N, C-alpha and C positions, 0 to 999 in steps of 0.2 A: 642957300635953303635947296638950290636944285641937286646939290651933293645928297643933301639929308632926304630928299624926294626918291631920287636916286637909290640910294640905300634900303631906306623904310620899304619901299614897292616891291623890291627885289629879293628881299631878305623874307619880306610876308609870303612873298607865292613860293619860295624855296622851301621857307620852313613848315608849310602848311604840308608842301607834298612830300616832304621827307616824314611827318609825325601819320598822315593818310597813309605812306605805305608800310609804314610799323602797324599802322593797326589793321589795316588790311591781311596783312600776314598772321596777324594776332586772329583776328575775325573768320577768316579759313580754316586754321588750323581747330578753330571752337567747332565749326561751322560742320566739318568733318566727322568730329568727335561725335558732336549731337547727331549728325545722321547714323553712324553708327549707332548710336542707343535706339535710333527710332527702329532700324534694322530688327535690332535684337528685341526689342519692344513690340514691333512685330510679329517676329515667329514666337512670342511667350501669347500673344492674342489666339494662335493658332487660325483654324479655320474659319473665316466671318461672313460666308456664305449665307449662314441664316442670319447674319446682322440685319435688321431692317433698313438700315443707312449704306448698306454696302456696295451699291453703285454709286451714289456720291461719293463715299469713303473711298472708292478706287478710282475716279475719278478725279477728286482734289489729288491722291496720292501719287499718279503720274504728273501731275501737273502741277506739285510741289507745290501747295497750297495746304500749307500745315494749320492754319489757324480752322480752316473749314475741316479739315479733317480731327482736329480738337472739337468743333465743334458737333458733326457727326456723332463722334461716342458719347459727348455729354450729355445729349437728347436721347440717346437709345442706352440705357445702364446695360450691362453686361449678363447673359445668361439669364433673364428676367423667370420669375416662375410661371408655369404653366397656368396659364388663367382658370381652370376646371380644378384646381388641387384647393383642398379644404385648408381655412386660415393656421388650423393647429401646423400642420406640414407647409404651409407656405414660410412661417417662421421659422422652422428646423432649416428648409433649405437654403433661407439666404444666410442662416448662421454656420453653414458648411464650411467645411475649409476650402474648398473646392472654388466654392463662389466668392468666397470672401478673397482669396489668391485672385482671381479673375477680376474682382474691382479694384486693387493693389496693381494690378496690371494696366489696368485703363487709367488707372490714375497717372501713375508714372509715365504713358504713353501722352497721356493727355497735357500732363507738366512739361515734357520735353517738343512735344509739338508746337505750342505756346511760347517756349521760348528760344525754339527755332524760329517762328514767327515775327518774331520780337527783334530776335537780331538781324533780321531779314531789312524789316522796314526801319532799324537804326541805320543800318548799313548805307541804303537806299538816299535816306534824309544827309546822312553825314557825307555823303558823296556830292549830293547836289551843291550842298553848303559850302564846301571844300572849293569844287569846280568853279562856283561861282566867284568865290572870293579872292582865285586865284586868276580867275578871268578879269578881274576888278581890276587886281594888280597889274597884272601885263597890260589892261588897257591904259593906266593912269601912267604906268613905266613910259609906254610911248608917247605919251602927251607932256610928261614931266617937261619938257623946255615950254612951251605955251604955261603950264602951270604957274611953275616956279617964279616966272613974270609976275602975276597977281599975289603978293603977301597973303591976302585973305584968303583967297580961292585954294593955295598951296595948302595951309593949314589945315579947312574945312576936308579937301580929300584926303591930307592924310590922317587927320582922327575919323573919317569915313571908313576908311582902308582897315586900321586900326581895330575898330569897332566892330566891323565886319569878320575879322580876321578874331578877335574874341567869341564872336557868336558862334564862327566855326568849331573853335577849339573847346567851348561850352557844352555842343552838341554831341563832340565825343564821349562824353562823361555818361549820359545813358544809357549808349552802348557799349561802351565796356564795364558798366553796371549789371548787364542783361548778358556780357559773355563772362564775368566770374559769377554766376549766382550759380 
């Protein structure tokens, strides 16, 4: 039983470390791609100093709070029609190609910012789960001589470690899904 415990605890920690390392490499590449998209999208938005949420947007942009950046843009639509414009002209204004193009750039920017926020949150969750599971495996590995002497305790520890490793691997799927969108 002692050999099975050594093998299982060490294999789980090594496998999770390798899987997470590969996942981080893929995610970091995708984050670079998404940051490039946001940068291009930001240049397409043009001068935003007229925007009602400009100060909040710039603060969120500096601190890389992408979800907040998307919230600011969603709450304040692009280039709103002037308030004193007659209703007939307002409709024409909103159908104009420049207005429609601007709305498209806003929508793209919001979508990319939300995806980047989702990737960041997923990576943080996966890091916590992986670190906790590897730590558990290593702790159980150190206490294997004590655990293996009690049959039921060894099976319980093995089962818990395998269960947490499965949960950890399952936490990778939402992250992979948000990266491949």
